[in-house]
N, C-alpha and C positions, 0 to 999 in steps of 0.2 A: 101940304106934307103928304109925301108918297104913301101909299099904303104899307109898306114894307115897314115904314119908320112907325106907323100906328100899331101895328101887330106888334113889334118889338116891344115898344112902349108898355102895351099890354101886358104881353108875356112877362115881362121882368115884375108888372105889379103883382099878377096871378103867382109868381114863383115866390116873391116876397110874402104874399099873404098865406098860401100853403106854408110856407117856412114858419111863420108865425103861430099858424094853427098847430103845427106838429109840435112847435115847444110848448103852447100852451096845454095840448093833450097830455104831452109827456109830464108837465107839472101837475095834471089834474088827476093822473092814474096813479093811486098808491096800492102796494101790495105789503101785507103783514103777515108774518109767521103764525103758526098755530098757537104758539105760545106769547103772544103779543097783543097787545091791545092799542088803540090809538084815540086818544082825547081831541076832540075838534072843538075850536072856537071860530066863531064867526064874528069878526068885527068886535071881539071881546066878548061874544056871549056865547056859554056853553050850547054845543049842540047836541052832545053826546059821544059816545064811544062807536068805535067801529072795528071791525075784524073779527077772525082772522079772513084773509082772502084778499078780494080786488075790489076797492071802492072809488070813487070819485070825491074831488074836492075844487072849491074855487079857488084860482091861483090869484096871488095878492090878497085876496079876501079871507080866506080860512087860514088859521095856524093850529098846526098839529104838535101834539107830546105823546111820544110813544112809551108804554110802561110795558116792563117784562113780568110775567104772571109766573115765572118758576121761583123756586124756593131760592132765597138768598142767606148766605152764611155772613154772619158778622163776628168779627173777632174783638170781644170785649178785652180792653187792655188791662192791666193789673190794678186792682182798686185797693187803696190801703184804707182799712177801718177797723174799729174797736169792737169787740164782741162785748156780749151782755156782762161777761165776767172779767171785762178789763182786760183782754189780751188783744194786741196789735197783731194783725194778720194781712196778708196780701192775697187777694184770690182774683183769678181771670178767668174767663167764661166764653162760651159761645153760645150764640142765640140763632136760630133759624126762623125765617119768616117769609111769607109771601104775600102780595097783593090779591086780594079778592075782589075788589071793588076800584077799578081803575080810576073812575069819575072822583069818588072821594079822596082816592091818594094825591091826585093832581089838585083839587079844589080846597081841600080842607087844610093841608099842610104844605108849607113851600117846598122842604126836601125831606122825603119821608126816609131815605135811608139815613141820612144825619140824625133825623130825629128819632129812629128806633136806637142807632148807637147810644146818644145822650141819655135817653130814658133807660136803656139797659144799665150804664153804668150806676145811675143814680138810684136805681131800684137795686140792683147788686149791693151797693154800700148798704141801703135802709134795711136790707132782709139778712145782712151778716150782722149789723147792730142789733138786731131783736133775740139771736140765738148766743147760746153758750159754744165754747169752744169744742166740746165733747159732741155735742150736736152736729157742728160744722164738720168735724171728721167723720162721725159714724152715720149720719143721715143726710147724705148728698143727695139721695133720689127724693127725699121728701122735699130738700130746699129746690132741687130743679123745678119740681112740680109747681111749689108756691111761687117761685119766680116767673115761672111760665103763665100760671093764671094771672098773676098780677101785669104783667106785660101785656097780655091778650086782652084783658079788658080795657087797658088804657088805649091801646092802639085800634080797638075796635071801631071807633068813630073816625079813623083815617082809612078803614077800607083794608085795612092789614090783619092777617092770621099769623101769631106766633105759634110754630108747629112744636118747637122743643128748645130747650134751654140746658146746656151742660156745663157744670163747674169742671174747669180743667186742673188748676192747681192750688194747692193752699200752702202758702210760706210763712213759716212761724220764725220767730227769733231764736237765735242761738241758744239761749238760756233755756226757753220754753223745750225745744228740741233735747237738751239734756235732762230735762226733768221728765219728758215722756219716757226717755228710756229708762230712767231709774224706776218710774211707773211699771213699765212693762216689765221689767226685770223683777221687782217685788210681786207682781202678779203672777208671773211663773213659778217663783217659789213658793208662793201661798196654794197655789194649784198642786204643786209637787206634794207639800206636806199634806195637802188634804186627801189626795190620792194613796201616799203611804199611809194614813190613818185609817183610811176605809179598808186598805187591804189587812191592816193588823186586825180591825173589828171582825171582818169577815172569817178571817183564820182562827180567831180566838171562838167565834160562834162556831166554826165547823168542829174545832178540837173538842168543845163542850158537848155537842152532839154525839162525837164518837166515844167520850168518856160513858156519856149516858146509857149507850148502847152496848160497849164492851162490859159494863156493871150489870145489865140485865142478861147477858149472854157470856158466861163465862167460857164456854168452848170456843166461841169467836175469839175471845182474849187468849186462849191457849194456842190455838192456831196462828194467831198474829205473833207470838212470842216465839213460836218455833220459826215460822218464817223470817224473823228477824236475825235469829241464830244462824240458820241457813245462809243468809244473805252475808253475815259477817263471816262465817266460815269459808265461804265461795272468794270473798275480796282478800282476806288476810290469810288466804291458805292454811287455815287450821283444822285441827280434828276438835269438835265439841262433842264432852259425854254428859249426858243429863240422866239422872235416877228417873225410874217409871214411878208415875205418881198420878192419883187421881184427883188430889186436891187441887183448889183454885190457883195456888201458887206454883210455879216452876218448879221451885226446890233450888237446891244450890248446885252451882256447876262444880262438878268433882276434879275436873282435870282438863286443863288445855295442853296437847302435846303438838309443837311446832315441828315441822319438819325443817332439820338444820343438816347442813352438810356434814359427812363424816370427817373426824379430824384428821389430817394427815399425820403419819409417823415420821419421828425424827430420825435423821440419818444416824447411823451408828459411828 
């Protein structure tokens, strides 16, 4: 064999080896983002979590599973349930959670996203069945915190933190909506009657105090009567004549002269 043939064969082998090495290196080098982690299994054995940044794995030996650490939003579909006072309602919600331990999230549960969704549905139905309709409508914040605490406790072994739960909408039967409307109308009427009665009570109390004051101060009563006559005369365009008196009573009104237009003369 000639020297050129030997060099060509060796060069081809070197190129193939270099190409294979480049492929292996590209398969070995992995990069994950700041909000991601990678769980590594080597021949089925857990090796730990890597990231963020650059790291190496053994191709064809290591198997990686990527986990997102950002907050995930789960839209819980409408759940039909019966409240403690036997009212059928439909409630949907939104659950916010994030993975805080990627190893537990991968090793402990098969599909943690699906597991959180199913657990949210069952927990929502259970909590609704324990409360009355009035509490469901008026105490949503308390129910949100209660559901969040239950979910957070149940998902903690999975390495998941439930950050918030929000009830979106409570759907009631039509008959219940009409009953609630009548109840609200009756409540508004009751409040209006209470306000009116309270106003009358305050008015009567003030008038009683005024009567007691005028009884102990006759001059004040006299001035009030004169002021009333002045207002009547100004409003009705009248002349009011009263006698001079020192007694407590005003006296008798002697005459009221109303200014009338002079009668026109008849034509002869």
